[in-house]
VEXKE-67343 format. One record per residue (C-alpha): residue in three letters; residue number from 1; x, y, z. Coordinates in steps of 0.5 Angstrom, whole numbers, plus 2048, in hexadecimal, padded with zeros to 3 digits. Each point is the difference from the previous one (the first is absolute). Example, Ala and Ser with C-alpha at 12.3 -4.5 7.8 and 13.67 -1.06 7.14 Angstrom:
<res: ALA	n: 1	xx: 819	yy: 7F7	zz: 810>
<res: SER	n: 2	xx: 802	yy: 807	zz: 7FE>
end
This chain:
<res: MET	n: 1	xx: 800	yy: 800	zz: 800>
<res: THR	n: 2	xx: 803	yy: 807	zz: 7FE>
<res: ALA	n: 3	xx: 7FE	yy: 807	zz: 801>
<res: SER	n: 4	xx: 7FD	yy: 801	zz: 7FA>
<res: LEU	n: 5	xx: 7FA	yy: 7FC	zz: 803>
<res: PHE	n: 6	xx: 7FF	yy: 806	zz: 804>
<res: ASP	n: 7	xx: 7FE	yy: 807	zz: 800>
<res: ASP	n: 8	xx: 806	yy: 804	zz: 7FE>
<res: PRO	n: 9	xx: 802	yy: 806	zz: 804>
<res: PRO	n: 10	xx: 7FE	yy: 806	zz: 7FD>
<res: GLN	n: 11	xx: 805	yy: 804	zz: 7FC>
<res: SER	n: 12	xx: 7FF	yy: 806	zz: 803>
<res: VAL	n: 13	xx: 802	yy: 7FE	zz: 807>
<res: GLU	n: 14	xx: 804	yy: 806	zz: 803>
<res: ARG	n: 15	xx: 807	yy: 7FD	zz: 803>
<res: ILE	n: 16	xx: 802	yy: 805	zz: 805>
<res: ALA	n: 17	xx: 807	yy: 800	zz: 804>
<res: ILE	n: 18	xx: 7FF	yy: 800	zz: 807>
<res: ASP	n: 19	xx: 807	yy: 7FF	zz: 802>
<res: ASP	n: 20	xx: 806	yy: 7FC	zz: 7FE>
<res: GLY	n: 21	xx: 7FE	yy: 7F9	zz: 7FE>
<res: ALA	n: 22	xx: 7F9	yy: 802	zz: 802>
<res: TRP	n: 23	xx: 7FA	yy: 801	zz: 7FA>
<res: LEU	n: 24	xx: 7F9	yy: 801	zz: 801>
<res: LEU	n: 25	xx: 7FC	yy: 7FD	zz: 7FA>
<res: ARG	n: 26	xx: 7FA	yy: 805	zz: 800>
<res: GLY	n: 27	xx: 7F9	yy: 7FC	zz: 7FE>
<res: TRP	n: 28	xx: 804	yy: 7FA	zz: 7FE>
<res: ALA	n: 29	xx: 7FB	yy: 7FB	zz: 803>
<res: LEU	n: 30	xx: 7FA	yy: 804	zz: 7FD>
<res: ALA	n: 31	xx: 7FF	yy: 7FC	zz: 7F9>
<res: ALA	n: 32	xx: 7FF	yy: 7F9	zz: 804>
<res: GLN	n: 33	xx: 7FD	yy: 803	zz: 806>
<res: THR	n: 34	xx: 7FA	yy: 7FB	zz: 7FF>
<res: GLN	n: 35	xx: 805	yy: 7FA	zz: 800>
<res: TRP	n: 36	xx: 804	yy: 803	zz: 806>
<res: LEU	n: 37	xx: 7FA	yy: 800	zz: 804>
<res: ALA	n: 38	xx: 7FD	yy: 7F9	zz: 7FE>
<res: THR	n: 39	xx: 807	yy: 7FD	zz: 801>
<res: VAL	n: 40	xx: 801	yy: 803	zz: 807>
<res: GLN	n: 41	xx: 7F9	yy: 7FD	zz: 802>
<res: GLN	n: 42	xx: 802	yy: 7F9	zz: 7FD>
<res: VAL	n: 43	xx: 806	yy: 800	zz: 805>
<res: LEU	n: 44	xx: 7FC	yy: 803	zz: 806>
<res: ALA	n: 45	xx: 7FB	yy: 7FB	zz: 7FF>
<res: ALA	n: 46	xx: 805	yy: 7FB	zz: 801>
<res: GLN	n: 47	xx: 804	yy: 804	zz: 806>
<res: PRO	n: 48	xx: 7FC	yy: 805	zz: 803>
<res: PHE	n: 49	xx: 803	yy: 806	zz: 803>
<res: ARG	n: 50	xx: 803	yy: 7FF	zz: 807>
<res: ARG	n: 51	xx: 801	yy: 804	zz: 806>
<res: SER	n: 52	xx: 808	yy: 800	zz: 802>
<res: LEU	n: 53	xx: 803	yy: 802	zz: 806>
<res: THR	n: 54	xx: 807	yy: 803	zz: 801>
<res: PRO	n: 55	xx: 806	yy: 7FD	zz: 803>
<res: GLY	n: 56	xx: 7FE	yy: 805	zz: 806>
<res: GLY	n: 57	xx: 7F9	yy: 7FD	zz: 800>
<res: ARG	n: 58	xx: 7FD	yy: 806	zz: 7FD>
<res: PRO	n: 59	xx: 7FA	yy: 7FF	zz: 7FB>
<res: MET	n: 60	xx: 801	yy: 802	zz: 7F9>
<res: SER	n: 61	xx: 7FB	yy: 805	zz: 7FD>
<res: VAL	n: 62	xx: 800	yy: 7FD	zz: 7F9>
<res: GLY	n: 63	xx: 7FE	yy: 7F9	zz: 7FE>
<res: MET	n: 64	xx: 805	yy: 7FB	zz: 7FD>
<res: SER	n: 65	xx: 7FF	yy: 7FB	zz: 7FB>
<res: ASN	n: 66	xx: 806	yy: 7FC	zz: 7FB>
<res: CYS	n: 67	xx: 801	yy: 7FC	zz: 7FA>
<res: GLY	n: 68	xx: 806	yy: 7FD	zz: 7FD>
<res: ALA	n: 69	xx: 805	yy: 7FB	zz: 803>
<res: TRP	n: 70	xx: 801	yy: 805	zz: 806>
<res: GLY	n: 71	xx: 7FC	yy: 804	zz: 804>
<res: TRP	n: 72	xx: 802	yy: 806	zz: 805>
<res: VAL	n: 73	xx: 7FE	yy: 7FF	zz: 807>
<res: THR	n: 74	xx: 801	yy: 803	zz: 806>
<res: ASP	n: 75	xx: 7FE	yy: 7FE	zz: 807>
<res: ARG	n: 76	xx: 803	yy: 7FF	zz: 807>
<res: ALA	n: 77	xx: 806	yy: 7FC	zz: 7FD>
<res: GLY	n: 78	xx: 802	yy: 806	zz: 7FB>
<res: TYR	n: 79	xx: 800	yy: 802	zz: 7F9>
<res: ARG	n: 80	xx: 801	yy: 7FB	zz: 7FB>
<res: TYR	n: 81	xx: 7FE	yy: 7FC	zz: 7FA>
<res: SER	n: 82	xx: 7FD	yy: 7FA	zz: 801>
<res: PRO	n: 83	xx: 7FE	yy: 7FA	zz: 7FA>
<res: THR	n: 84	xx: 7F9	yy: 7FF	zz: 804>
<res: ASN	n: 85	xx: 7FB	yy: 804	zz: 804>
<res: PRO	n: 86	xx: 801	yy: 800	zz: 807>
<res: ASP	n: 87	xx: 7F9	yy: 800	zz: 802>
<res: THR	n: 88	xx: 7FF	yy: 7F9	zz: 7FC>
<res: GLY	n: 89	xx: 806	yy: 7FD	zz: 7FE>
<res: LEU	n: 90	xx: 7FE	yy: 800	zz: 7F9>
<res: PRO	n: 91	xx: 804	yy: 803	zz: 7FA>
<res: TRP	n: 92	xx: 7FE	yy: 807	zz: 7FD>
<res: PRO	n: 93	xx: 7FC	yy: 800	zz: 7FA>
<res: ALA	n: 94	xx: 804	yy: 800	zz: 7FA>
<res: MET	n: 95	xx: 801	yy: 806	zz: 7FC>
<res: PRO	n: 96	xx: 7FC	yy: 801	zz: 7FA>
<res: VAL	n: 97	xx: 803	yy: 801	zz: 7FA>
<res: PHE	n: 98	xx: 7FD	yy: 806	zz: 7FE>
<res: LEU	n: 99	xx: 803	yy: 804	zz: 807>
<res: ARG	n: 100	xx: 807	yy: 7FD	zz: 7FF>
<res: GLN	n: 101	xx: 800	yy: 802	zz: 7F9>
<res: GLN	n: 102	xx: 7FE	yy: 807	zz: 801>
<res: ALA	n: 103	xx: 805	yy: 801	zz: 806>
<res: VAL	n: 104	xx: 805	yy: 7FE	zz: 7FB>
<res: ASP	n: 105	xx: 7FE	yy: 805	zz: 7FB>
<res: ALA	n: 106	xx: 800	yy: 805	zz: 804>
<res: ALA	n: 107	xx: 807	yy: 7FF	zz: 803>
<res: LEU	n: 108	xx: 802	yy: 800	zz: 7F9>
<res: ALA	n: 109	xx: 7FD	yy: 806	zz: 7FE>
<res: ALA	n: 110	xx: 804	yy: 803	zz: 806>
<res: GLY	n: 111	xx: 806	yy: 7FD	zz: 7FE>
<res: TYR	n: 112	xx: 801	yy: 7FA	zz: 804>
<res: PRO	n: 113	xx: 800	yy: 7FA	zz: 7FB>
<res: GLY	n: 114	xx: 800	yy: 7F9	zz: 802>
<res: TYR	n: 115	xx: 7FB	yy: 801	zz: 806>
<res: ALA	n: 116	xx: 7FD	yy: 7F9	zz: 803>
<res: PRO	n: 117	xx: 7FC	yy: 802	zz: 806>
<res: ASP	n: 118	xx: 7FE	yy: 7FA	zz: 804>
<res: VAL	n: 119	xx: 7FC	yy: 803	zz: 805>
<res: CYS	n: 120	xx: 7FA	yy: 805	zz: 800>
<res: LEU	n: 121	xx: 7FE	yy: 804	zz: 806>
<res: ILE	n: 122	xx: 7F9	yy: 802	zz: 800>
<res: ASN	n: 123	xx: 7FE	yy: 806	zz: 805>
<res: GLN	n: 124	xx: 7F9	yy: 802	zz: 801>
<res: TYR	n: 125	xx: 800	yy: 807	zz: 803>
<res: GLN	n: 126	xx: 7F9	yy: 803	zz: 803>
<res: PRO	n: 127	xx: 7FF	yy: 807	zz: 802>
<res: GLY	n: 128	xx: 805	yy: 802	zz: 806>
<res: ALA	n: 129	xx: 805	yy: 7FA	zz: 7FE>
<res: ARG	n: 130	xx: 807	yy: 802	zz: 7FF>
<res: MET	n: 131	xx: 807	yy: 7FD	zz: 7FF>
<res: GLY	n: 132	xx: 806	yy: 803	zz: 804>
<res: LEU	n: 133	xx: 807	yy: 802	zz: 7FD>
<res: HIS	n: 134	xx: 803	yy: 7F9	zz: 7FF>
<res: ARG	n: 135	xx: 805	yy: 7FD	zz: 7FA>
<res: ASP	n: 136	xx: 7FF	yy: 7F9	zz: 7FD>
<res: ALA	n: 137	xx: 806	yy: 7FD	zz: 803>
<res: ASP	n: 138	xx: 7FE	yy: 7F8	zz: 800>
<res: GLU	n: 139	xx: 801	yy: 7FE	zz: 7F9>
<res: MET	n: 140	xx: 806	yy: 7FC	zz: 7FE>
<res: ASP	n: 141	xx: 802	yy: 805	zz: 7FA>
<res: TRP	n: 142	xx: 800	yy: 807	zz: 801>
<res: GLN	n: 143	xx: 802	yy: 801	zz: 7F9>
<res: ALA	n: 144	xx: 7F9	yy: 7FE	zz: 7FE>
<res: PRO	n: 145	xx: 7FB	yy: 806	zz: 800>
<res: ILE	n: 146	xx: 7F9	yy: 801	zz: 803>
<res: VAL	n: 147	xx: 7FA	yy: 800	zz: 7FC>
<res: SER	n: 148	xx: 7FA	yy: 804	zz: 804>
<res: VAL	n: 149	xx: 7F9	yy: 800	zz: 7FD>
<res: SER	n: 150	xx: 7FB	yy: 805	zz: 802>
<res: LEU	n: 151	xx: 7F8	yy: 7FE	zz: 7FF>
<res: GLY	n: 152	xx: 7FA	yy: 804	zz: 803>
<res: LEU	n: 153	xx: 801	yy: 806	zz: 805>
<res: PRO	n: 154	xx: 805	yy: 805	zz: 7FF>
<res: CYS	n: 155	xx: 806	yy: 800	zz: 805>
<res: THR	n: 156	xx: 805	yy: 804	zz: 802>
<res: PHE	n: 157	xx: 807	yy: 7FC	zz: 800>
<res: LEU	n: 158	xx: 806	yy: 802	zz: 804>
<res: TRP	n: 159	xx: 806	yy: 800	zz: 7FC>
<res: GLY	n: 160	xx: 807	yy: 801	zz: 804>
<res: GLY	n: 161	xx: 807	yy: 7FF	zz: 800>
<res: LEU	n: 162	xx: 805	yy: 7FA	zz: 802>
<res: GLU	n: 163	xx: 800	yy: 802	zz: 807>
<res: ARG	n: 164	xx: 7FA	yy: 801	zz: 804>
<res: SER	n: 165	xx: 801	yy: 807	zz: 802>
<res: HIS	n: 166	xx: 801	yy: 802	zz: 7F9>
<res: PRO	n: 167	xx: 7FA	yy: 805	zz: 7FD>
<res: VAL	n: 168	xx: 7FA	yy: 7FD	zz: 7FE>
<res: ARG	n: 169	xx: 7FC	yy: 802	zz: 7FA>
<res: ARG	n: 170	xx: 7F9	yy: 7FF	zz: 7FF>
<res: LEU	n: 171	xx: 7FD	yy: 7FD	zz: 7F9>
<res: SER	n: 172	xx: 7F9	yy: 7FF	zz: 7FE>
<res: LEU	n: 173	xx: 7FF	yy: 7F9	zz: 7FE>
<res: LEU	n: 174	xx: 7F9	yy: 7FF	zz: 7FC>
<res: HIS	n: 175	xx: 7FC	yy: 7FA	zz: 7FD>
<res: GLY	n: 176	xx: 804	yy: 7FC	zz: 7FB>
<res: ASP	n: 177	xx: 807	yy: 804	zz: 802>
<res: VAL	n: 178	xx: 806	yy: 7FB	zz: 800>
<res: LEU	n: 179	xx: 807	yy: 802	zz: 804>
<res: VAL	n: 180	xx: 806	yy: 7FC	zz: 7FF>
<res: TRP	n: 181	xx: 806	yy: 802	zz: 803>
<res: GLY	n: 182	xx: 807	yy: 7FC	zz: 801>
<res: GLY	n: 183	xx: 808	yy: 802	zz: 7FE>
<res: ALA	n: 184	xx: 802	yy: 805	zz: 805>
<res: THR	n: 185	xx: 7FA	yy: 801	zz: 803>
<res: ARG	n: 186	xx: 7FE	yy: 7F9	zz: 801>
<res: MET	n: 187	xx: 800	yy: 801	zz: 808>
<res: ALA	n: 188	xx: 7FD	yy: 806	zz: 800>
<res: TYR	n: 189	xx: 7FB	yy: 801	zz: 806>
<res: HIS	n: 190	xx: 7F9	yy: 801	zz: 7FE>
<res: GLY	n: 191	xx: 7F9	yy: 800	zz: 803>
<res: VAL	n: 192	xx: 7F9	yy: 802	zz: 7FF>
<res: GLN	n: 193	xx: 7FC	yy: 805	zz: 804>
<res: PRO	n: 194	xx: 7F9	yy: 7FE	zz: 803>
<res: LEU	n: 195	xx: 7FB	yy: 7FF	zz: 7FB>
<res: LYS	n: 196	xx: 7FB	yy: 805	zz: 7FF>
<res: ASP	n: 197	xx: 7F9	yy: 7FF	zz: 800>
<res: GLY	n: 198	xx: 7FC	yy: 7FF	zz: 7F9>
<res: GLN	n: 199	xx: 7FD	yy: 7FC	zz: 7FB>
<res: HIS	n: 200	xx: 803	yy: 7FD	zz: 7FA>
<res: ALA	n: 201	xx: 7FC	yy: 7FE	zz: 7FA>
<res: LEU	n: 202	xx: 802	yy: 7F9	zz: 800>
<res: LEU	n: 203	xx: 803	yy: 7FE	zz: 806>
<res: GLY	n: 204	xx: 7FC	yy: 805	zz: 805>
<res: ALA	n: 205	xx: 803	yy: 802	zz: 807>
<res: GLN	n: 206	xx: 807	yy: 7FC	zz: 7FF>
<res: ARG	n: 207	xx: 807	yy: 800	zz: 7FC>
<res: TRP	n: 208	xx: 803	yy: 7FA	zz: 7FE>
<res: ASN	n: 209	xx: 808	yy: 800	zz: 800>
<res: LEU	n: 210	xx: 803	yy: 7FB	zz: 7FC>
<res: THR	n: 211	xx: 808	yy: 7FF	zz: 801>
<res: PHE	n: 212	xx: 804	yy: 7FB	zz: 7FC>
<res: ARG	n: 213	xx: 806	yy: 7FE	zz: 803>
<res: MET	n: 214	xx: 806	yy: 7FB	zz: 7FE>
<res: ALA	n: 215	xx: 800	yy: 7FD	zz: 807>
<res: ARG	n: 216	xx: 805	yy: 7FA	zz: 7FF>
<res: THR	n: 217	xx: 802	yy: 800	zz: 7F9>
<res: ALA	n: 218	xx: 806	yy: 804	zz: 7FD>
<res: LEU	n: 219	xx: 7FF	yy: 805	zz: 7FA>
<res: ALA	n: 220	xx: 801	yy: 7FE	zz: 7FA>
<res: GLY	n: 221	xx: 807	yy: 801	zz: 7FC>
<res: GLY	n: 222	xx: 805	yy: 7FE	zz: 806>
<res: LEU	n: 223	xx: 800	yy: 806	zz: 804>
<res: PRO	n: 224	xx: 803	yy: 7FF	zz: 807>
<res: ARG	n: 225	xx: 7FB	yy: 7FF	zz: 806>
<res: CYS	n: 226	xx: 800	yy: 805	zz: 806>
<res: LYS	n: 227	xx: 800	yy: 7FE	zz: 807>
<res: SER	n: 228	xx: 7F9	yy: 7FF	zz: 803>
<res: ALA	n: 229	xx: 7FE	yy: 803	zz: 806>
<res: GLN	n: 230	xx: 7FE	yy: 7F9	zz: 803>
end
């Protein structure tokens, strides 16, 4: 199955440089938004959103689901990738071909060939939900970029620097936007301000964020792996 079986991304997608190695593909997912929503709903039917605890015991404000060979989890045992859902002991649903191909295409559009995501973390934001400043450091290969897709209500995305103390910029992410970052800013701190109340025409009072990652595979092309924080 190839990308030609799916809706092509709109040719007029605006490619905005956010930082060194970070690109906003404005409206990338709009052309195939119906298939995006239907495919995510298929994953959620097999793996509904679950509420997680931080290692310190605080409940997270976002609901989480995963698909792919690995899933990102957090509980009192810490942050980590697991091949199974810790609640059930069962493997996560397979990543649909459509989602994987879209992530590969978005990474390529941002200048990252050879992308091979093995996990898709799906976060559900409802009004008031937020994500504090953090960096994605649990992956084996820090050379591989992050591909982040926004669906539903708009959000204010926080984009920081390589240190938590660095200044933070605020970016508006809209339904269909895709943010890709890697290279010099792969380990940049980022987060999401509390989601404002509202109603999206397709998703109602929520935002879905799909984050594609290469958790336990190395970027194609023989690039050196970076040491994980684990």
